[in-house]
C-alpha positions in Angstrom: 200.7 94.6 113.8 201.5 93.9 117.4 200.2 90.5 117.1 202.4 89.9 114.0 205.5 91.5 115.9 204.8 89.2 118.8 204.7 86.4 116.6 208.0 87.2 114.9 209.5 87.5 118.2 208.3 84.3 119.5 209.6 82.5 116.6 213.1 84.2 116.7 213.2 83.3 120.4 212.2 79.6 120.0 215.0 77.2 120.1 215.7 75.4 116.9 215.3 71.8 117.1 217.7 69.8 114.9 217.4 66.0 114.8 220.5 64.5 114.6 221.1 62.0 111.7 221.6 58.5 112.8 224.4 56.4 111.1 221.4 54.2 109.8 219.7 57.3 108.5 223.0 58.3 106.7 223.6 54.7 105.2 219.9 54.9 103.9 220.1 58.3 102.5 223.5 57.3 100.7 221.7 54.3 99.4 218.7 56.4 98.2 221.0 58.5 96.2 221.6 55.5 93.9 218.1 54.9 93.1 217.5 54.0 89.4 221.0 53.0 88.8 222.4 49.4 88.0 226.1 48.2 88.9 228.2 45.3 88.1 229.7 43.3 90.8 232.2 40.5 91.4 232.7 37.9 94.2 235.6 39.1 96.3 235.3 36.6 99.1 233.8 33.1 99.1 234.1 29.3 98.8 235.9 28.2 95.6 233.6 25.3 95.3 230.3 26.5 96.6 230.5 29.8 94.9 232.0 28.7 91.6 228.9 29.4 89.5 228.4 32.8 91.1 231.9 33.8 90.2 231.5 32.9 86.7 227.9 34.8 86.2 227.3 38.3 85.5 226.5 40.0 88.6 224.3 43.0 88.8 222.3 45.1 91.4 219.9 47.7 90.6 218.5 50.1 93.2 215.1 50.0 91.5 212.5 51.2 94.0 213.1 54.0 96.6 210.7 55.3 99.0 210.9 57.2 102.2 211.3 54.2 104.4 212.0 51.2 101.8 214.5 50.5 99.2 214.2 47.5 96.9 217.5 46.3 95.2 217.2 43.3 92.6 220.4 41.2 92.8 220.6 39.4 89.4 222.9 36.4 89.1 223.3 35.7 85.1 219.7 35.2 84.1 218.4 34.5 87.6 216.3 37.4 88.5 214.8 35.6 91.8 216.6 37.7 94.4 215.7 41.1 95.8 217.4 42.7 98.8 214.7 45.0 100.7 216.1 47.5 103.4 213.6 49.2 105.4 214.1 52.1 107.8 212.7 51.3 111.4 211.9 53.6 114.4 214.8 54.3 116.7 217.6 54.8 114.0 217.7 51.0 112.8 217.4 49.2 109.5 216.0 45.9 108.4 217.4 43.7 105.8 215.2 41.0 104.1 215.8 38.7 101.0 212.8 38.4 98.8 213.2 35.3 96.9 210.6 34.7 93.9 210.1 32.1 91.2 209.8 33.1 87.5 206.1 33.2 87.8 206.2 35.7 90.7 205.2 33.2 93.4 207.4 33.5 96.7 210.0 30.8 97.2 209.8 28.6 100.3 213.1 30.3 101.5 212.2 34.0 101.5 211.9 37.0 103.7 214.8 35.9 105.7 217.1 38.4 107.3 217.3 40.7 110.3 217.5 44.0 112.0 220.4 46.0 113.1 221.5 45.5 116.5 223.3 48.7 117.0 223.8 52.1 115.3 226.3 50.7 112.9 228.2 53.4 110.7 227.2 55.6 107.9 229.2 53.2 105.5 228.4 49.7 107.2 225.4 48.2 108.7 225.1 44.7 110.0 222.0 42.4 110.3 222.0 39.2 112.5 219.4 36.7 111.6 216.3 37.3 113.1 213.7 34.9 115.1 211.6 34.4 111.8 214.8 33.6 109.8 216.0 31.1 112.4 212.7 29.4 112.6 212.5 29.2 108.7 216.1 28.0 108.3 215.4 25.4 111.0 212.1 24.3 109.4 213.8 24.0 105.9 216.8 21.9 107.1 219.3 25.0 106.7 219.9 25.4 110.5 223.5 26.0 109.6 222.3 29.6 108.6 220.9 30.2 112.0 224.0 32.2 113.0 224.1 34.2 109.7 225.1 37.9 109.9 224.7 40.0 106.7 226.4 43.2 106.1 225.8 46.1 103.6 228.7 48.4 103.0 228.7 51.7 101.2 231.3 54.0 100.1 231.3 56.6 97.3 233.0 53.9 95.1 231.8 50.4 96.1 228.6 48.8 97.5 229.3 45.4 99.3 227.0 42.7 100.3 228.2 40.1 102.8 227.2 36.9 104.4 229.1 35.7 107.3 228.7 32.9 109.8 231.4 30.4 111.3 233.0 28.7 108.5 231.5 30.7 105.8 232.3 34.1 104.3 230.7 35.2 101.0 231.2 38.9 99.6 230.2 40.8 96.6 231.6 44.0 95.8 229.7 46.3 93.3 231.7 49.2 91.5 229.6 52.3 92.1 231.9 54.6 89.8 230.5 52.9 86.5 226.9 52.4 86.5 225.9 49.6 84.2 223.2 49.3 81.7 220.1 47.8 83.2 220.1 44.1 82.4 
């Protein structure tokens, strides 16, 4: 009995350790809550010529696979199902965004796995990912060095999810309406 009483006193006297949630953790948790849902989007910023086909296509994102440290989001453009955004939680309260591009047969495209890690804490509703060394080397090797300065951003509010690509002379943004889940394409 004394041992039980001593144990209870020790537990009550021990300071509670509460780990503060980082902005990246909050963003990841909010994104995880969308798992299993599909949403329609529209191009809200972009080049009128370069992005014309994407403006005409049906755009959907499906928060398809959610694990403790990784979320996979296929981004479908019309009938093209080749793109998946992969958001991974990293140690130290950071996130990684990668673009997984596949051919119809499932084989990986030559231009795939590009993206980057957050450079700072970001915010619970916005995370930015500058191009990492792997991406810069791949873009250079494949004749796409203009993309070496890419910064991708993911935004998330209760109403809208945004995907953005920005670099000098280029801004592309798609907004997805989170208030109206869409049928799975």
